[in-house]
Structure formats: C-alpha cells, structure tokens
N, C-alpha and C positions, 0 to 999 in steps of 0.2 A: 503494499499499500504505500503510495507516495503520499508523504505528509502534507497537510493542508491545515487550514484554520478549522475546518469540521473535524477532520481528524483528531487534530489536537484537542479539541473541546472533548471528543469523546475517550481520548485517553486520559484526560485529566478526572473525568468521572469515575473511569475504569480504575485509575489508581487510587482514587477515593476509598475503594472497597479495602483496602490494606491487604491483611493476610488471608481474607475469606476466599479470594481466588485471584491468581497471577493475571496480569494485563498482558497480553502478547497480541503483537501486531505483525501482519506479514501477508504476502501476497498469496501464500499458498507454500507450503512445505516441498522441498525438493524430494525426489525419490529415495536419496539416500538419508533423508532426516536434516532438518535445519542444525545450523550451528546457534548455541543459545547463549546469550549473555545475559547474566543476572546482576541486578543492582537494586538499590532503592534510591527513591527521590523524596525530598521534603515537598510534597505537593500541597500540604497544609502546614500551619504553625509558623513560628516567628523566622523560619529559614526558607519560607515558601519562595521568594523571591529567587532562589537559586534553582527553582524548577524550570528555569529558561534553559538550563544545560539541557534537558530533555530534548528540546529542539535541535540542538547541535549533534547530539546522538542519533536521533531519528534520521537529520538529513543525511548522515554518514550512512546509517543504514540502507537509506534509500538509494544512494550512489553505489554502494558495493553489491546491491542485490541486482540493480539496472546492469550492472557490469558483470553479471553472471555468479554472483555470490563468492564464498571462499572456497576454495577448493571443489567448485562447482556445486556447492551447498547454499542455500538461502541462510541469511540470518535473520534471527528473531531476538527481539528486546523482551525479557520477563522483568518486570518491575513492580515494586508495590511501595506505598506512601509509608515513609517511615514518622511520619507527623512531626519531625525536628526533634523526636524524643530518642535518647539513648536507649532507653528501655525497649524500644521496638527492635533496635538492630539484632540481636543475638538470635531471636525467633525467626525474623525475616532471613537472615542468610544461611541459618541452618534448614530452613524451608526451601530456599533456592538449590542448595548443595543436594539435600538428602529427599527432596520429593520432586521438585520441578527439574532435578537432573540437570542443571545449567552445565555448560562446558567451560565458561570463563566468567571471572567477576570482575566487576568494576566497583569501587568502594563508594560509600555514602559520601555527601559532601563534608568537607572539613576535619579538623582534626578531633573534635569532640566526638562525632557520630561514628568516626572511623576507628577510634581506640578498642572498641570491643571486638572490631572485626580482626584486627591484626594478629593476635594469639591464635585464633581460629584458622586463619589461612596457613599459619605455620604449622600446625597440627595437622591440617588436613592435607597440606601439600598442594595447595592451589595456587595458581596464577591470578593476580589481581594488578588492574590499574588503578592507582590512586588518584584521588580527585582533590587538590587543594588541602591536603593535611600536611602542614609543616613538620617535617622531620618525624613523620609517622613510623618509620620503619626503624628508627635508631636502637629503640629498646628490644623488638623482637628479632630483628635481622635476618627475617624472611628472605631467601634467595629468589624468589618468585614474585616479588612486588616492584613495580616500576611506576613513576611519578610522572603524571602528563604536564604538571607545571614545572616552570624552570627556576625552582627555588636554588638550586644548586647544591654542592657538597657542604656539609656543617650547616646546615639550613639555619638552625636555632641561633647562631651566632652571626652567619655571614649575609642572611636573606636581604638584609637592608642595609648592607655596608656601603652601598653607592651613595646613601644620603652623606655619610660621613666623609668619603671622598670627595664630594662635592663641598662639603664644608670645609675640608684643608685647603681645597684649592681658591675658596673665597676669604682664607685667612681666618677661619674660626679656630678660638681656642678655647672659650668657655662656653661649655655645654649646659642646656637644661634638658632634664628627661622628665617627661609627664605620660603617666599609663594608667588607663583603666585597671582595677582590681579583678582581672579576669585572665584565664590562663595564657591565651593567645598573646595578650598585650604584655603581660608580666615576662614571658619568656622573650618577647621583642626587646623590650626595656633592658633585660640582664644581658642579651647580645649587644645591644648599644653601648651598654658599659664598657664591655670589653672591647668593643671598636674604639671607644674613645681612648682606652688606656693604649691601644695598639698605636693609634696615631699620636700620642703624645698630648692629648688634650685634657682638659679639667672638667669635671663635673660640678656646676656651681649650684643646680638646683635640681632636686630628685624627689618627686611626690607621685603618690599613686592615689585615685579616687574612687568611690563606690561606683559600679557601671551604671546606677541608675541617676547619675549627678545631671542636673539639667540648668543649673548654674554656675558658670565657671569665673564669674566677677572676682571674687577674692582669690582663687587661685591665680589668675592672670595678674592682679595687682602684685602679688607675693613674688611672681615670676619676673615680673618686670623690675622689682627692687634689685635681683640677683645681677641685672645688666648682662644676660648670657650674648654670645655669639650666633649661637644656633639651638633650636628648640626642636628636640626629637619627641614628636607624639605617636603613642600607640593606643588608637581608641577604635570603638566601635560604631556603628551607624547612627544611633541616637545621640550618643555623646560628641561623635565628631560633628554633627549638626550643629548642637548646641554651643561646642567650643568655637566654631566658626563665627556662629551669631556674636558670640562673647567677644571675640576679637574686634568685631566692627564697633562695639560699644566700648570696649576698653583699651584695646590694643596691647602690644607687647613691648612697645619702647624702642627708641632708635637705635640700640644697639644690635637688634637683631637682623642678621643676613639672611638666614635659612630657617623655615618653620614648616614642620610637617614630617614626612618621612614614613611613618606605620600606620596611618589613618585607614581605617575601613570604612567605608561609604562613598567616598568620592569617586569611587569606580562605578556605582550604579547611576544609571539614568534619572530615577527620580531624586537623588541626592542632587545630582548637577542642576536638575532644573529647578528644584526648590532653592538652593543657594545661589546660583548664578554668579554673579561678578563679585560676591563676598569671597568667592574662592581665588581670586586673582592674587598671585605671587605665591600661593602654598606650593611647595615642592612635596611630592607624595610619590608613593609606588603604585604601579600597575603592571600588568603582564603583556597587554596588547592594546595597540592603540593605532588608528588609522593615519599615522603620519607617512610621509613619502618614504621613510628608510625601512617601514613595514609593510606597507601595502603592495599586492601582488594580484593579477587577474584573478587568482582563486581565491584569495581573501574578500576581495570585492565582490565576487560571485556570491560566496557564502554569505556575507553580510547582506547583500540584497536578498537572498532566499530567506535568511532569517528574519528580516523587517518585516517581509510580507506576511510573515505567520505571527510572529510576536506582537506587532503593533494592535491589529485586530482584538488579540487574546489577552491584551493589557498585561503582558509581561515586560521584561526591561527592553525599554525601547531602541537601545544602541547594542546591547549584547556583545561587547568589547571583550567584558573581563572573564565570563564563564563559559558562554556557547562554544566559541572556539576552541576551548581545550578539551570539551567532550567530542567534538568532531576529532581532534588530534587523539584523543584516547582511543577512538574507533580506528583511527589509523593504525596506531601502534599494534593493537590486537591483529589487525590484517597482516601487517608485517611479521608478526610473531608466527601467526598460523601458517602464513605461506613459507616463511622462512624454516619451519620444522616440519613442513609439509604434513601437519596433522593438528589436533587439538589436544596433544599430549603435553600436559601442563609443564613438566620438566624439560622436554625439549624445546617447548615455547620460551621458557625463561633462559636455557642454555644460549640460544640463537640472540635473544634480546641483550644478553650481556656482551657479545661478542661482536655486535653490529649497530652501526648507527641507523637511525629510523627518519626518513623523512616525513615531515608534518605540515599541515595547514601553517602552524604557529611557529616552524623552524625545525632544524635538524637537532635531533636529540641522541646523545649516547650516555649510558649509565653506569655508574659506578656500583660497587658491591651491597649498597644497601637500595639500589635502585633510583636514585637521585641523579638528576642530570649532573654530568662531568663539569659543566660550566654554568654558574649562575647567569641568569638573563631576565633577573628583575630589574624592571625599568625604573628609575627617577625622573619624574616630569615635573613641569611647571605649568601651572595655569596662567594663561595670558591672553589678555585682551577679550575677556568675555564681557558683553553687554547684554542687559536685560536677562529674561528667563527662558527664551526659546531654545527648545533643546537641539533643534536643527545646527546651531552652530557648532555643537560638539561633534557633527559630522566632517566638519573641515579640518584640515591640517593647521595646525599652528595655534590651536586652542589649548592643547595639553602638549606641551613642546618636551620631547625627549633629551634629558641631559645626560643620562647614564643609563646603558655601557656605552662607550666611545663609538663602537661599532653601529649603534643604532641612533646617534645623536642627531637631531633634527634643528636643534636651535640652541641659543645661550641662555644662561641663567641672568636673569634682572636682579639686580641686589643694589641696596639693602632691601628687606622685605617689605617696609612701608613704601619705598619707591614703587617697588613690583606691583604693590595693591591700588595705587593711584592711577 
C-alpha cells in the first residue's frame, strides 16, 4: 500500500489498539513470506509528536516494495502504540518477537523508552536499529545494535562538543551551564563540563532546575551576574520555550557570545512557529536541515513526499529532525539484509560492522557499540527570522550550519545580543 493521507489516518487508528492486535500494512505478502519489521511508536501521550517518524518509515517501505522488496520478499511494518510509557515496552517487544515473529527490530523513540529493550535484544541476540537514544548501548554492549542518528562515539560526552568548539573559536572562556533535572539534560550537562575542562575553559555558573519550571526570570538574573561568555543550555520543549521567552524579557547581558547548545524543542515546527524571531541568535543542535550543504535531490524529494502527508494530518510540518532518520533506518536494514543475503540477525550485524551504509542522511560506519564512528551533530544558529510564518524555515539561511566544518553553510553572528537584533 502506498502511503497517503487516508492510509496514515487508518494507520493511526490501528496503532491506537496497542497490544490488542498488530497493525500491519502491505500490498500483499510475497509467496516466500514477507520480511517483518517490528517496533513501537508513541501514537498517544506526551511523545506523540514523534509519530511523524512513522511516515518516514512508511515512505521507505513503499519505496523498497515498489523496487521488488528485499531478497524478493515484500516488507511489512508491525507496530503498536507504546503510549509514550516505559511500562508498555517490555510486553510490546516480547509480543513482537514471540508472537508476531518479526524478523528485525526497530527501537522505540529515545533513551527512556529504549532502555528496557536493550537487555532484551542482548539476551535474545536480536538485531535492532536504534532511534535517537543517546549512548543507549554503552551499558549493555550488544554487538547487534546500530544507531540511525549520528551522535558519534562516546556520545554522552561528545555529542554537543561542537558548541564548545565554536565557543573556543569565539574566545569564550567563562561558561555557564543550565540544565533541566531530567536524565538526558543531566547527562548532557555533565558532558558539557568535561568539554569545558578539555578546552581549558571555566564553569562560572552551574544550575539545574525542575522540569516543570515556567518562569526563568530569577535564574536569568543570577546568570547575568556571573557574566559568562557562553551559556550551555540542556532543556526539554516546554522549558526551552519558557526560557526563550524569558530571554526576551530579562536578557543575559552583554558578555554572552554564545547561547544554546542542547535545547530540545527548537527542532520542531510547532516550537519554531510559536517562538519565531525570539529564536534569533540562539546556537543549538540539530541533525538535519535544508541547508545547501545538506540538500540533495533525494532529500528534496523525500521532504516533498513527507510534507504532502504530514501537513493534512497535522504532524510536524517540516519533518527535518525525525522522519529522515526513520527512512535512513530502513535503508540500514535493507543494506544489512542484502549484505548478509538473509535476515539472519548475526550475519546482518557482522556485515554492518564491516561495511559503510549509504543513507538519505549521509554515509554511516559503525563502531563496536553501533554508534557512528564520526560525530555529525549539527550546531546551527537561527538568523534573520521575521514573524511566525513556518514557511520561512524551509528556506536556507534561517538555521545556518556552523559545525561540523564539512557542512558549514554560514558564519556565527556574535555577540549574542547583536545576533538577536
């Protein structure tokens, strides 16, 4: 079945049944039986915005099936709604393996939901592509786990290192660190402190805050008093938005040259549209953007297809952050199956460790824990944003890539207050 607005709506309704019945979409099984990929998506709950990734995975499935499938077999997606809840994950993935008999697994979204699956795949010897879980395999060390996102090696420490490299280039020596009191933000802040030490910089302000914080005025006033050169922020979408609004009211002072780094939220269309020009000057991470250094005909085609489905369904209108990596996850699965000549999980993993994989988001090679051997996390700066029209974010030059150097599409505007004007 070729994905369309109607078919995605049916899909969303089907996955709402959770473990009551598997949601399977295909144009018909090949005579030798389909290759089945099992996963969960957060179709409901606080992580439901990530369900846009399912569109990316479906587009890949349609493409691979239109080309004859894998090893002459059609591909099916078997998925359940995990309701954004960790407690749902063990039963879902046990059912995928033991009852649905899927051939290959795709992890849930993010570190929290993926954590219960990691010991399971190690115990069962299952091949799995990871989705956005930072350093998920460092503890379990499964040799059959591979990540679709380019966090790079030693990700807990190094994923946001580009922010501090930019700071060094801008002459930043006094660093403020501000983070939400949640796991991802705490780990990122700890990695930031290690980067500060490596670069010979100094932490002059270090504060965490409860994740439900909505008023940052007092924190920002204390931060201003410390007179930092750079402010490394590790936040989640609600507090990211509140913090940006606080910047417009309180500011951070004239000493700051760089602000941002690890803020989750400004990757999503809804946040971009809500904050508009208040984002100007912020330097923050992303994984994929429509800058000229990243755009290819294949990427443009993918985004056009995604948008045609996502906008009517009120999914993320831009689809830069998550959907391309679900398409890439499918490409990784296809490469491993073709390389191994079968769906034997051990053979697939052996091939993946030994060979590069070409994907929509770039070429990937993997280390022993399944992370990309080279970090390719983007550090970008919001520039020239006017008003709240989401269409401006489809244009190059609104989120200028500053790092890594190979993908650089513009220059840093500094100091921070100048970049905001």
